[in-house]
C-alpha positions as CSV (number, residue, x, y, z in Angstrom):
1,M,134.2,39.5,161.6
2,K,134.4,43.1,162.7
3,N,136.6,45.3,160.5
4,L,139.2,46.7,162.9
5,L,140.5,49.2,160.3
6,I,139.9,52.9,160.9
7,G,139.7,55.0,157.7
8,R,142.0,53.8,154.9
9,Q,139.0,53.5,152.6
10,S,140.7,54.1,149.3
11,E,143.6,51.9,150.3
12,Q,141.3,49.0,151.1
13,V,139.5,49.4,147.8
14,L,142.9,49.3,145.9
15,L,144.1,46.2,147.8
16,Q,140.8,44.4,147.2
17,S,140.9,45.3,143.5
18,A,144.3,43.6,143.2
19,L,142.9,40.5,144.7
20,K,140.0,40.4,142.3
21,S,142.2,41.1,139.3
22,E,142.9,38.2,137.0
23,E,146.5,39.3,136.5
24,A,149.6,39.3,138.7
25,E,149.8,42.4,140.8
26,M,152.8,44.0,142.6
27,I,151.9,46.6,145.2
28,S,154.3,48.9,146.9
29,V,153.2,50.2,150.3
30,I,155.3,53.0,151.8
31,G,154.9,55.1,154.9
32,R,156.7,56.2,157.9
33,R,157.5,54.0,160.9
34,R,154.5,53.1,163.1
35,V,151.9,54.5,160.6
36,G,150.1,51.1,160.3
37,K,151.3,49.6,157.0
38,T,151.7,46.0,158.3
39,F,148.3,46.2,160.1
40,L,146.6,47.4,156.9
41,I,148.0,44.5,154.8
42,R,147.3,41.9,157.4
43,Q,143.7,43.0,158.0
44,V,142.7,43.3,154.3
45,Y,144.5,40.1,153.3
46,M,143.8,38.2,156.5
47,H,142.7,35.0,154.7
48,D,144.8,35.3,151.6
49,I,148.4,35.7,152.8
50,R,150.2,32.5,151.6
51,F,153.6,33.7,152.6
52,E,155.0,36.5,154.7
53,I,158.5,37.6,155.8
54,T,159.7,40.6,157.7
55,G,163.3,41.8,157.2
56,I,165.5,41.9,160.3
57,K,167.3,45.1,160.9
58,D,171.1,44.9,160.7
59,A,171.0,41.2,160.2
60,S,173.6,39.4,158.0
61,L,172.7,37.7,154.7
62,K,173.0,34.3,156.4
63,E,170.5,35.4,159.1
64,Q,168.0,36.8,156.6
65,L,168.1,33.6,154.6
66,Q,167.7,31.5,157.7
67,N,164.7,33.6,158.7
68,F,163.3,33.0,155.1
69,V,163.4,29.2,155.4
70,F,161.8,29.4,158.9
71,Q,158.9,31.4,157.4
72,L,158.6,28.9,154.6
73,Q,158.3,26.1,157.2
74,D,155.7,28.0,159.1
75,F,153.5,28.5,156.0
76,F,154.1,25.3,154.1
77,K,155.0,22.8,156.8
78,E,156.6,19.6,155.5
79,K,156.6,20.9,151.9
80,A,159.2,23.5,152.9
81,P,163.0,22.7,152.7
82,E,164.9,22.0,155.8
83,N,168.1,23.8,155.0
84,P,168.4,27.5,154.4
85,P,169.1,28.6,150.8
86,K,172.6,29.7,149.8
87,N,171.4,32.9,148.2
88,W,168.3,34.9,147.4
89,M,167.9,33.3,143.9
90,E,167.7,29.9,145.5
91,A,165.4,31.3,148.2
92,F,162.9,32.4,145.6
93,R,163.2,29.1,143.8
94,Y,162.1,27.4,147.1
95,L,159.2,29.8,147.4
96,S,157.9,29.2,143.8
97,L,158.1,25.4,144.4
98,C,156.2,25.7,147.6
99,L,153.5,27.8,146.0
100,E,153.2,25.4,143.1
101,S,152.4,22.6,145.5
102,D,149.6,24.6,147.1
103,T,146.2,23.4,145.9
104,R,144.0,26.2,147.1
105,D,141.9,28.1,144.5
106,S,142.1,31.6,146.0
107,K,144.6,34.1,144.7
108,P,147.7,34.0,146.9
109,V,149.2,37.0,148.5
110,L,153.0,37.2,149.2
111,F,153.9,39.8,151.7
112,F,157.5,41.1,152.0
113,D,157.7,43.5,154.9
114,E,160.5,45.9,155.8
115,L,162.0,45.3,152.4
116,P,165.0,47.7,152.9
117,W,166.2,45.4,155.7
118,L,165.9,42.4,153.4
119,A,167.6,44.1,150.5
120,S,170.8,45.2,152.2
121,R,173.8,46.2,150.0
122,R,175.3,43.4,147.9
123,S,172.7,40.9,149.2
124,G,171.3,40.3,145.8
125,F,167.7,40.4,147.1
126,L,166.3,42.9,144.6
127,K,167.9,41.2,141.6
128,A,166.4,37.9,142.8
129,L,163.0,39.4,143.5
130,G,163.0,40.9,140.0
131,Y,163.9,37.5,138.5
132,F,161.2,35.8,140.5
133,W,158.6,38.3,139.3
134,N,159.6,38.2,135.7
135,S,160.2,34.5,135.3
136,W,157.5,33.0,137.6
137,A,155.1,35.4,139.4
138,V,154.0,37.4,136.4
139,K,152.7,34.2,134.8
140,Q,150.6,33.4,137.8
141,S,147.5,34.9,139.4
142,V,149.3,36.2,142.5
143,V,149.6,39.4,144.5
144,V,153.1,40.5,145.7
145,V,153.1,43.2,148.4
146,I,156.4,44.9,149.2
147,C,156.4,47.2,152.1
148,G,158.9,49.5,153.9
149,S,159.2,52.4,156.3
150,A,162.1,54.0,154.5
151,A,159.8,55.7,151.9
152,S,162.6,57.4,150.0
153,W,164.5,54.0,149.7
154,M,161.4,52.3,148.5
155,I,160.8,54.9,145.8
156,R,164.5,55.1,144.7
157,R,165.3,51.4,144.7
158,V,161.9,49.8,143.9
159,V,159.3,52.1,142.4
160,H,161.9,53.8,140.2
161,D,164.2,50.8,139.8
162,K,166.0,50.6,136.4
163,G,166.7,46.9,136.7
164,G,164.5,43.8,137.0
165,L,161.7,45.6,138.8
166,H,161.6,48.5,136.3
167,N,157.9,49.4,135.7
168,R,156.8,46.3,137.5
169,I,154.8,48.0,140.3
170,T,151.2,47.9,139.3
171,K,149.7,49.7,142.3
172,R,151.1,52.1,144.8
173,I,150.0,53.1,148.3
174,H,151.6,55.9,150.3
175,L,150.0,55.5,153.8
176,L,149.7,58.7,155.7
177,P,149.0,59.3,159.4
178,F,145.4,59.6,160.5
179,T,143.5,62.8,160.0
180,L,141.9,64.4,163.1
181,N,138.6,62.8,162.2
182,E,140.2,59.4,161.8
183,T,142.1,59.9,165.1
184,K,138.8,60.5,166.9
185,S,137.4,57.3,165.4
186,F,140.5,55.4,166.3
187,L,140.3,56.6,169.9
188,E,136.6,55.8,170.1
189,S,137.3,52.3,168.8
190,R,139.5,51.9,171.9
191,N,136.8,53.3,174.2
192,V,138.7,56.6,174.7
193,R,136.2,59.4,174.4
194,M,137.4,62.9,174.3
195,D,136.0,66.2,173.1
196,H,137.5,67.9,170.0
197,Y,139.7,70.2,172.0
198,Q,141.3,67.4,173.9
199,I,141.9,65.3,170.7
200,L,143.4,68.4,169.0
201,Q,145.9,68.8,171.9
202,L,147.0,65.2,171.6
203,Y,147.3,65.5,167.8
204,M,149.5,68.5,168.1
205,A,152.0,66.6,170.3
206,M,152.1,63.2,168.5
207,G,150.2,63.5,165.2
208,G,148.0,60.8,163.8
209,I,150.3,57.8,164.2
210,P,148.2,54.8,165.3
211,H,151.0,53.2,167.3
212,Y,151.4,56.4,169.4
213,L,147.7,56.8,169.8
214,K,147.4,53.3,171.3
215,E,149.1,54.7,174.4
216,V,146.2,57.1,175.1
217,E,144.3,56.0,178.2
218,S,140.6,56.7,178.8
219,G,139.5,58.8,181.8
220,R,142.7,61.0,181.5
221,S,142.9,64.4,180.0
222,A,145.1,65.2,177.0
223,T,147.6,66.9,179.4
224,Q,147.8,63.8,181.6
225,N,148.2,61.5,178.6
226,I,151.0,63.6,177.1
227,D,152.7,63.7,180.5
228,D,152.6,59.8,180.7
229,I,153.5,59.1,177.0
230,C,156.1,61.8,176.4
231,F,157.7,62.6,179.7
232,A,157.4,59.7,182.1
233,K,160.4,57.5,182.5
234,N,158.9,54.6,180.6
235,G,156.8,56.7,178.2
236,L,156.8,55.4,174.6
237,L,157.7,58.7,173.1
238,R,160.3,59.8,175.5
239,N,163.1,58.4,173.4
240,E,161.4,57.7,170.1
241,F,163.1,60.5,168.2
242,G,166.4,58.8,167.8
243,L,164.9,55.5,167.0
244,L,162.6,57.0,164.4
245,Y,165.2,58.5,162.1
246,D,167.7,55.7,162.6
247,A,165.1,53.2,161.4
248,L,164.1,55.2,158.3
249,F,167.4,56.6,156.9
250,E,170.9,55.3,156.4
251,N,173.3,57.7,158.2
252,P,170.6,60.0,159.4
253,E,172.8,62.7,160.8
254,N,172.1,65.2,158.0
255,H,168.4,64.4,158.2
256,I,168.3,65.2,161.9
257,A,170.4,68.4,161.3
258,V,167.8,69.6,158.8
259,I,164.9,68.8,161.3
260,R,166.7,70.6,164.1
261,A,167.3,73.6,161.9
262,L,163.6,73.8,160.9
263,A,162.6,73.5,164.5
264,T,164.3,76.8,165.3
265,T,161.8,78.9,163.4
266,W,158.1,79.2,162.9
267,K,158.1,80.8,159.5
268,G,159.9,78.0,157.6
269,L,163.3,78.2,155.9
270,T,164.5,78.4,152.3
271,R,167.2,75.9,151.1
272,L,169.9,78.5,151.6
273,E,168.7,79.3,155.1
274,I,168.7,75.5,156.0
275,I,172.3,75.3,154.8
276,R,173.3,78.2,157.0
277,T,171.4,77.1,160.1
278,A,172.2,73.4,159.8
279,K,175.8,74.1,158.7
280,L,175.5,71.7,155.7
281,S,177.0,71.9,152.2
282,N,175.0,72.9,149.3
283,G,175.3,69.8,147.2
284,G,173.3,67.0,145.7
285,G,173.4,65.2,149.1
286,L,171.2,67.9,150.6
287,S,168.7,67.6,147.8
288,R,168.5,63.9,148.5
289,V,168.0,64.5,152.3
290,L,165.3,67.1,151.7
291,D,163.5,64.8,149.2
292,E,163.7,61.9,151.6
293,L,162.3,63.9,154.5
294,E,159.5,65.3,152.4
295,T,158.6,61.8,151.0
296,S,158.6,60.4,154.4
297,G,156.2,63.1,155.7
298,F,158.5,64.9,158.1
299,I,158.7,68.2,156.3
300,S,156.4,70.0,153.8
301,V,157.3,72.2,150.9
302,Y,155.3,75.3,150.1
303,Y,155.4,77.5,147.1
304,P,155.1,81.1,148.1
305,F,152.3,82.9,146.2
306,G,153.6,84.2,142.9
307,K,157.2,83.0,143.5
308,Q,159.4,80.6,141.6
309,K,160.7,77.1,142.7
310,R,163.9,78.5,144.0
311,N,161.9,80.4,146.6
312,L,160.5,77.2,148.1
313,I,159.8,77.3,151.9
314,Y,160.4,74.2,153.9
315,R,158.5,73.6,157.2
316,L,158.8,71.0,159.9
317,T,155.3,69.5,159.9
318,D,155.9,66.2,161.8
319,E,154.0,66.9,165.0
320,Y,156.1,64.6,167.2
321,S,159.5,65.7,165.9
322,L,158.6,69.4,166.6
323,F,157.2,68.5,170.0
324,Y,160.2,66.5,170.9
325,L,162.7,69.2,170.0
326,R,160.7,71.9,171.7
327,F,159.8,70.2,174.9
328,I,160.7,66.5,175.5
329,D,164.4,66.8,174.6
330,K,164.8,69.6,177.2
331,S,162.5,68.4,179.9
332,R,162.8,64.6,180.1
333,N,164.1,64.6,183.7
334,K,161.9,67.1,185.4
335,G,159.5,64.6,187.1
336,N,155.8,64.1,187.2
337,G,153.5,66.8,185.9
338,T,156.1,68.2,183.5
339,W,153.6,68.9,180.8
340,Q,151.1,70.4,183.2
341,R,153.7,73.0,184.1
342,L,155.0,73.5,180.6
343,S,151.5,74.0,179.2
344,Q,151.2,77.2,181.3
345,T,154.3,78.9,179.8
346,Q,154.9,81.3,176.9
347,P,156.9,78.7,174.9
348,Y,153.7,76.6,175.0
349,K,151.6,79.4,173.6
350,I,154.1,80.0,170.7
351,W,154.4,76.3,169.9
352,S,150.6,75.7,170.0
353,G,150.0,78.4,167.5
354,Y,152.5,77.0,165.1
355,A,151.4,73.4,165.6
356,F,147.8,74.4,165.0
357,E,148.8,76.2,161.7
358,N,150.5,73.0,160.6
359,I,147.3,71.0,161.3
360,C,145.3,73.5,159.2
361,L,147.8,73.2,156.3
362,K,147.5,69.4,156.4
363,H,143.7,69.6,156.5
364,V,143.1,72.1,153.7
365,D,140.5,69.8,152.1
366,S,138.4,70.1,155.3
367,I,138.7,73.9,155.1
368,K,137.6,73.9,151.4
369,M,134.7,71.7,152.3
370,A,133.6,74.1,155.0
371,L,133.9,76.9,152.5
372,D,131.9,74.9,150.0
373,I,134.6,75.2,147.3
374,L,135.7,71.6,146.8
375,G,134.3,71.8,143.3
376,V,136.2,75.0,142.5
377,Y,139.8,74.5,141.2
378,S,142.2,76.2,143.7
379,E,145.8,76.2,144.8
380,S,147.0,76.6,148.3
381,S,150.2,78.5,149.1
382,G,151.7,81.0,151.5
383,F,153.0,84.6,151.1
384,I,155.9,86.5,152.6
385,H,156.7,90.1,152.1
386,K,159.8,91.4,153.8
387,G,159.3,95.1,153.0
388,D,158.0,97.8,155.3
389,P,155.6,96.7,156.6
390,G,156.4,93.1,156.3
391,I,153.6,90.5,156.3
392,Q,153.4,86.8,156.4
393,I,150.4,84.7,155.3
394,D,150.8,81.0,156.1
395,L,147.8,79.8,154.1
396,L,145.9,81.4,151.2
397,I,143.6,79.6,148.9
398,D,143.8,81.0,145.4
399,R,140.5,80.1,143.6
400,N,139.5,79.9,139.9
401,D,136.3,81.8,140.6
402,R,138.3,85.0,141.1
403,V,138.5,84.8,144.9
404,I,141.4,84.4,147.3
405,N,140.8,83.2,150.9
406,I,143.4,84.8,153.2
407,C,143.5,82.4,156.2
408,E,144.2,83.4,159.8
409,M,144.8,80.5,162.1
410,K,144.6,80.8,165.9
411,F,144.8,78.2,168.7
412,Y,143.0,79.6,171.7
413,S,141.3,78.0,174.8
414,G,138.1,79.9,174.2
415,E,136.4,82.2,171.8
416,F,139.0,84.6,170.3
417,S,138.3,88.3,170.4
418,V,139.6,90.6,167.7
419,D,140.7,93.9,169.3
420,K,141.3,97.2,167.5
421,T,145.0,96.7,167.2
422,Y,144.7,93.2,165.7
423,A,141.9,94.4,163.4
424,K,144.1,97.2,162.1
425,S,147.0,94.7,161.4
426,L,144.6,92.4,159.5
427,R,143.4,95.2,157.3
428,Q,147.0,96.3,156.7
429,K,147.8,92.7,155.8
430,L,145.0,92.6,153.2
431,T,146.1,96.0,151.8
432,V,149.8,95.1,151.5
433,F,149.0,91.8,149.9
434,R,146.8,93.4,147.2
435,E,149.4,96.1,146.6
436,V,152.4,93.8,146.4
437,T,150.7,91.1,144.3
438,G,148.6,93.4,142.2
439,T,145.8,90.9,142.3
440,K,142.3,91.9,141.1
441,K,140.6,89.0,142.9
442,Q,138.1,89.4,145.8
443,L,139.9,88.8,149.1
444,F,138.0,87.0,151.8
445,L,139.5,87.0,155.3
446,T,138.9,83.5,156.6
447,F,139.4,82.9,160.3
448,I,140.1,79.3,161.5
449,S,140.4,78.8,165.3
450,T,139.6,76.3,168.0
451,F,136.3,77.8,169.3
452,G,135.7,80.6,166.7
453,I,135.8,84.3,167.2
454,H,133.6,86.4,169.4
455,Q,131.6,88.7,167.1
456,N,132.2,92.3,168.0
457,S,132.5,95.7,166.2
458,N,136.1,94.9,165.2
459,S,135.4,91.6,163.5
460,I,132.0,92.5,161.9
461,G,132.7,93.6,158.3
462,L,136.3,92.3,158.5
463,V,136.1,88.6,158.9
464,D,134.2,86.9,156.1
465,H,134.3,83.3,157.3
466,N,134.5,82.1,161.0
467,L,135.5,78.4,161.1
468,T,136.1,76.4,164.2
469,M,138.1,73.2,164.8
470,D,134.9,71.2,164.4
471,I,135.4,71.4,160.6
472,F,138.3,68.9,161.0
473,F,136.1,66.4,162.6
474,G,133.5,66.2,159.9
475,K,131.3,68.8,161.4
């Protein structure tokens, strides 16, 4: 049967190794809403899932237990009980009895999806799951997969659990959105063929989320697709923003406040700047919110070059959230062709530059591969100097072979020309960086843009590496 999975190679290997293991395995799979967690598990374990249940959002304990027995009946037919269990301890007892009556030789997979919804407060689910694992499952050849979109909840309540599940997770998967290259493969698998520039524009608006990318139609440009998906009355992403955070976090008001604060600036914010902008208190609650947003992939944390942890910079790097707050939220009722009009404006040019920078930051390994330095130990960071003149470097690669790549990132519709003024500012940036940091390393100015730079007298002798967007597509 044709493998419908795109990418996810390391995850597939890990899941298969659990199936081949002679021991009991408990696998946690975390990742944001719509990233493809359930699809991955079902595809890899297609013929091995012996029981599966998905939690119901906001359901009562009675409703969750009724759903549990329905699933037992679907999987085990007449061997399953007719009446719902009184509690989760009894539910797992039913499950172990059903599994013991199964005569198949293959290693069974038990799949618990949307675990945070199953394990609501005071439900007793996690205690019962821990007892089931310790008293029954660990003695069997079985794979237990627990999955949830609320990544921070999964880590706090399961991976780092101090109770019955303490240190019981044997394998972990944190499923990330598709890379640009995987996005291209995914679209091609659906007979949608676009050039790299078109795919890049789609990615900047909605990221590499498979469920979002399913909406892309062949024969239509990126601009047309974005119009349909994000601005049309029935577009999937027109109202996704509120649903997204509500599904991931309990009481998401502070999470959204942080996201909105970070969307107001292109340079990122420190913790104190977030507090001022979002009007939040500087307590442990904020640390939890920032950690949950980072763990779930909405924000990224960068260590400024040569600075300490207290100088951390937070950036909004979730493509859809940034796009929603910059454009969809303000333009949902402006009719057909909204994105066609907006994409000709100055706000579009500013946003596209920032969105492209975020993509470069997420694809640093592709940049390193293009520079042939994957085998050289290096650290990626940014740099801000607020003196006179002030400079900002959003990406630098500090290498162990006494070289620092200073990266300039430009989104442009054609080849980019470096004029005299820009060349002067680039030279000044290199000079200030060397003077402020006192580095003795070689500085290589590395240009990353959509179609590359046009070689002229201003760029020759200044730009050491001229990389295009093709490096993100395996070129």
